[in-house]
C-alpha positions, 0 to 999 in steps of 0.5 A: 644525607642521600642513601645511595639514591643515585643513578652511577657511582660518579653521580654518587661522588659528585654529590659527596664532594659537596660536603666535608666527609671523605676517606682516611688511610691509616698504617698498621700502627693506627697512624693517619697516612692520608685524608682524602676528602670526597671533593679531592678525590673527585677532582683527582679522579677526574684528572686521572681519567683524562690521562687514562684516556689521552694515554690511549685507553678507550672506553669500555676496556678493562683496567686491572688494579692490585688493590692496597688500602690507599688513596692510589687505589681510590683514585685509580678506581674512580679515575676508571669510573669517570673515564668509562673504563672497567676497573678489575680489582686484584688481590695482594699476596696475602692469602696465596702461597709464594711469589711464583704461585701469585704471579701466575694467579694475577696473570691468569686474572689479567688474561681472563678479562682482557685488561689493556692496562695494569697497575699496582702500588709501588711495593707491587710493581716489580711482581706486577711487571713480571706478571704482565710480561709478554701480554699485549698491555698499553700501560703497566706500572704504578699511577706515576706512569701517568705523570707525563700524560696531559690531561687535555680538553677531554669531555667525561660523559655521563655514564650509561646506568646499564653499562659495566662499573667494575669486574669483581672476582669471586672468592675462588674457594673451590675453582679459580675465581671467575669475574663478576660483571657488576653494572652501575645499576646493580651496585647502586641498587645494592648500595641502596638496599644496604644503606636504606634497609640493611644498615639503616645508615644515618647522619653521624655514622662512620665507618671503620674497616680493615677488609681487602678492597679486592673483596666485595665485602671490602669494596662494596661494603667499606668503600662504595656504600659508605660513599654513596651515603656521603659517610667518612671511611677510616681504613687500615691495611688488610695485611696488618690486621692479623699483627695488630688487631687492636689498632682496628678497635682502637680506631673504632674507639678513637674516631667514634666509629659506628659501622665495622665489619668482619668475618668470624676469625677477625672477632676471634683474633681480638678476643684472643689478643685480649687475653694478653694485652690490655683492653684499658682506654678502648671504648667501643660504645659507639659501635652500633653495627658490628656486622659478620659476614664473609665466612661461616658465622661462629657463634662461640667466637662471637659470644667470647668477643662480646664477653671480652669487651663488654667492660669496653662498652661493646653491646652484644645487641650490635652484632648483625649477621649477613648473607650475600655473594659477589654475584648479587654484588654483595648483600642478599639478607641482613639479620634485624638491627639491635636483636643481636646474634639469633641462632638455631640449634640443629640436630647434625644426624638428621642434616647429614643423614636426611638433609633436613635441619631438624631442631636439636633435642637435648640428649638425643645426638649431636646438635650444632648452633647456626646463626640466622642471617635475617630475611632477604632485602626488600626487592630480593628473593631467595629460594633453596631448590633440590637438584631438579630446581624445585623449590624445597620446604622450610629446613630442607637442604639444597642449592641456593638461588637468588633473585634481585635488582643487583644480580650480575650480568654474568661471569665476564667473558665465560657465557657457559658459567653464566 
């Protein structure tokens, strides 16, 4: 096992292809739809890379990909890597309101990165075509649009570690998402820090995820990082999770999964479902890293989950809180493994009125519990600064500044925001 000690994502897949591990894609009912060993992914991605270049795309151009949790997305993402193209994962219409709003949203994304091609799963092709109408794109459609293109004898040159690997849109919770430009060197640095220090990945680990592949936690945490460590990944469709959250737990149980992450609301959905559904037959004793990230961590939800599933072998010590942002590729900090959820109860009056995180004293106003997300990863620094950029002491409120080897190159095409 090699834990992400490669220069590029293609070098990592070249190595993973020598083993027996790979990707497994499941339906929302937990049925295996496609098994894609890393050796097959490599072969298919390289063939696709040659077709993309023979279709008229040029190295360095951006390729928009509506990111479904299926084999075509993995092939397209890695096909772009081998071709020296820059994939740009775009969301499914899950969290956006209405067809027209979604189409306008992804059209703006395509325009903002200057994409020259765009691909979607078959179910989304009509919407993508409408979004791309009138734009100067060389190819629009599903990967089947390339079936008639010959591979030819194209040399797939080794990638420059300093070159762009992909563009990751920020969450866009307060404004239109910005395209975070991630280099090969940056993604490999973060994958290495996550695998060697944050999660301490090891032989026999297996990842299980429903997280969207257009979000940094899904893409980096549960596609790229496990692959760079030759770990098998079981993937469920994001859009099905809310309807059948137990499929996630059943897959962990069935395949003896050891690594699975979710925002707090995912654990809440499972705990609620357990109030009315049987948990008989679910065995979560193999789950050594139950990660939390991607939204505000709510300790009462995690406590409810661990109480509900303790009879199923879940251990509260498996909880691992973490913190990060797309601008550093994914992760900045992890709570220590095996320590479970550690928290600090804060006096909310002092927090709101004095910008101080003072420990709460019983009977002295309002308290709120905050979960510790651990220290910064080795090689990373995190500071909290005031409005003038001065570093603040512990327990003061300010703006988070981060530094490390996986920091973004900038927001693509947006020097002012960068």
